[in-house]
N, C-alpha and C positions, 0 to 999 in steps of 0.2 A: 428669268433665268437665275438671278441671285436668290429669289424666293425659293425656287426648286432646290437649289444647292443647299440652302439652309435646312430645308425640310429633310433632304437626304442625309445631311450630317446629323441632324437631331435623331432621325430614325436609327442611324448607325450607332450613335451613342447609347440609345436605349437598348439596342440589341447587345452591345458589348457589356452593358451593366447587367443585363439579364443573364448573360453567360457567366460573368465573373462572380456573381453573387448566387449562382445556382447551387442549391444544397447537394450534398453527396448522394442523397436519396430523394426522389420525387414521389409525391403521394400516389401517383397512378402506376408506379412501378411495383413489381413483386418484391417483397422484403427478402433480401439475400441473407439476412442474419449476420453473424460474425464471419468474416472471411479474411484471408491473408491479403495484406496490401489493399485494404478497402478504399484508401484515398488515392490510388494510383492515377485516376483521371481527374478528380476534383481538386486534389492538392498533393501532387506527387512528391513534394519536398517535405511533407509533414513529419514523417518519422526521422528524417535527417535533422530537421530543425530541433525537434525534441531532444534527440541524441546530443546535438551540439550544445544546447542550453544546459542540459544536465551536466555535461563535462565542464562547462564554464563555471557553473554554480558550485560544483564539487571542488574546483581549484580554489575558490574563494571561501567556501563554507563546507568543510568536510562532513559535518553532521547532516547535510541535506540528503545524502545517500541513505542514511538510516531512516530518515523521515519518509522518503519515497517507498521504502520497503514496508514500513509500518502502515502507510496509507492503504496499500492494497489489501492488507488483512482487515483493517477497520472499515473500509468501504465495501469491498466485495463480499466480506463475511456477513454482512447484515442485509438479508433479503435479496439484494440486487447490486450488481457492479455498475452503479449509475451516478457516481460522484455526489451522492447525497451528503457524504461526509464533509464536503467542502462548503456547504451552505452555511451562511451566518444565521444567528438567531433573528427572529422577527418578533413583533409584539405578541404573536399568537403561538409561535413554535420555538422550542429550544434547539439550538444547533447540536449536532452529534459531537462537535469539537469540544463542547462544554460539559460533557458528561464525565462521570468518574472513570468509566472504561477508557476514555480518551486522554487520561492524565499523561502529560509528557509529550503529546503530539505537538509538533511545531513546524515552522518554515512554510506555512500555508501561503504566505505572501509570495514565495518564490514559484509556486504553482501559477500564480497570476503572471509572473515574469515570463514563464514558458508560454502561457496562453497568449500573452500580448505579442510575443515573437511569431507565433503561428498565425494569429489574426492579421498581422501586418502582411503576411504572404497570401493568406486565404481567408478572408473575413467570412464568418458565419458558417464554416464548413466542418471544422474538427471539434469534436466534443471534449468537454472537460473529463468525462469518464475515460476516454481513450488516452488523453494526456496523463491522467493519473496512473493508468496501467502501464503505458509505455515508459513513463519516468521511473516507475518501479523496476522495470526490466533493465533500463540503463543504469539505475542505481546499483542493482545487483552486479552488473559488469564492473562498475567503478570499485566495488568492494572485493573484486577478485573472483566473483562467482561466475556461473555459466551464462552464456548468451542464450536466451530462450525465445524462439520464434513465437509470436503471439498474434492472434487474430484481432482485427479492429472492426469498427462499425457500431460501437456502442453509442447510445444517446443519453442525454442527461435527465435525471429525475427532477421533479419540481418541488419536492418536499423533503424535509428532514425525517429521518427514521429513528430519532432519539427515543421516542416512546417505546419502541420495541427492541432497541439495541441489545439489552441484556438477555433477551430470549434467544439471540442468535450468536452473540460474540462471547466466547468463554473467557472468564477471568483467569489470570495466570496462577491463581491460588485455589482454583476449583479442582475437583477430583479428576483424575485422568479419564475416568469413565465418561464424565460430562464432556470433556474436551474431544474425546473420540466420537461421541454421539453427535456433537454439533458439526464436526467436519464431515462425518459420514453422511449427514443430510445433504451435503454439497457434492457427494460422490467421491470424497477423498478418503482412501482406506488407511489402515494403520501405518504402513511404512511411509505413506504420504504425510500423515500427521507428524510422525517422528522427524521427517525431513523438514517440514515447515517450521517446527520448533527449533531447528538448527539455525534459524535467523537470530536466535539468542547468542549466536557466536559473535555478533557485532553489537556495538552500541553500549548502553549502560542502563542500569536500573536505579531509580531514585530510592533513597533510603525509606521513604514512606511505604514502599511496596515490600520491604523485606525486614523491617525492624521487629516484626512479630516473631521472627526466627532467632532474634538476638536478645530480646527483653520480654519479660523480666528474667527469663532464663534462656541460655543458648540451646537451640535445637540440637539434641544429641546426635542427630543424623549428619550434621555438618562436619566436614573435615576440620579438625582442630587447627591445622596449619592455615586454613583459609579464614577461620573465624577471627583470628587476630587482625587480619587485613580488613575484614568487614566491620569490626568494632572501631578500628581506626577511622574508617571512612564514614561510619554512622555512629557517632558518639552519643547521640541524643535519643532517648526512648521515644520521644514524640518530636520528630523532625519537622521543621518548617517546610511545607510543600513548595514554597517559593525560593527556598535556599538551594544553592548549588551543592547538594549533598547526594552523592551517588557512588555506586560501585561498578566498575567495568564488568561487563558480562564475561569477558574472556581476557584475563590479564596478559596472556602470552601473545595473542594476535588480535587485539581489540578492533583493528580497522580492516580485518580480512575475514570474509565469509569462508570458513573452512570447517573441517571436521574435528577441529580441536575441542569444540564444545562437547562432543560426545565423550571424549577422553576425560574431560573435566567432570562431567556429571557421573561418570562411572567411578570417579575418585571422590565422590561426595562434595564437589565444589560448585554444584548448581545453586544459584542464588534464590530461586523461586521454588515453591512447593511443587509446581508442575514439572520443573526440571528434575527434581529428586524422584518424583513418581515415574517419570519417563524411563529413568535408569533402573528402576526396581520392579515395576509392574511386569508380570509374566507375558502380557500381550505386546508390550513395546520393547522390553529389554533386548530380545534377540536382534531387533533392527538397530537399536542403539549400538550394540557391540559390532554389528556388521558395518555401520557407518563410521564407527571409530577406527576401524581397520582400513576402510576403502572410501576415499574422497570421491572417486568416480561413482560409486553406488549412491553416496549422499547426493551428489549433483544430479544424477539421473532421476532419483525420486523427488528431489526438490523441484526440478524443472517440470516434471509431470504434475506435481501438486499445485505449483504456481499457475500452470496453464488451466487446470480445472477451476481454481479459485477465480481466475480472471474471466472465466466464462460462466460464472454463476448468475443465472437468471437476468441477463442484460436486457435493457430496453433497446430495441432495434426498429428499423423501418420508419413508421410514422409515429411511434410511441415516444413520449418525452419530447425533448427539444435539444437544440444546440445553444447552450448558454453563451451570451455575449461576454459575460464575466463569471468566473467560476464560483464565486462566493455568493452570487445572487441569482435567483430564478428570473427569467426574462420579464415576467409580468411585474416584477418589482424593480427592474433595472431603470 
């Protein structure tokens, strides 16, 4: 009798473990792709946990919200929205985080904080790719931007995409034609691109990225009133990349995602070449002027563009994996 009881208990324990560790998608099921509330059965608290963690981190470290917003551009804009950005370098491959295009990206350790909180509730269920996307959504809200309903169900890639990064991710000093072309390949049209660059409304730009507009001669296109501030913040023609030398993207409302950016660039106060081109190119200027007048229009186009970006060629179904730790593929964990 005792032996039978032990056997039943052991069987029940195995059954419970199988259920609790069951992935959100089983190999023999049809791939549903990205869907709203993908984790409603496997981890119904997932989105609430991510939201709460983003809020807590924002209270302690305001710049985390900027990081989450940048992450979605740098990850989803390079071939696939698969959290390849988060992978550390290995002996054979360079991390995307260590490329020139990723200069200034930070706070990756706090993605691990969010991942750990989700893992405590639902081990092995929620992908780092979904955490990256949902943290960006909540970061946008923290900055006063719109709440954007986003689908989930992404899985994590196993390799860095550093080798092809520059083919997909435009540099902020490239021509507006290149920027429009790169985003068009993801299905994002001209007003969508103008709205996405409105993310320059928040955060800051390191002097390394803008001194070529100040030295050896000041770019004549810059507003003279703004030049004085830029020179004060960036006094060295060759700034130290590790030094805290930067200019706020928007001096008026630096911590708020709003349409003030568009008014600034129309007044020749854009810090980067792409900001200036956005306000002067005949393809983009009409939308810049419209967004400068209407924050609702800006938010509408921004929400649509972020949605398209977040759904760029994701890994779903049985593709990829659910990483145990966001900075390391499971085979190396």
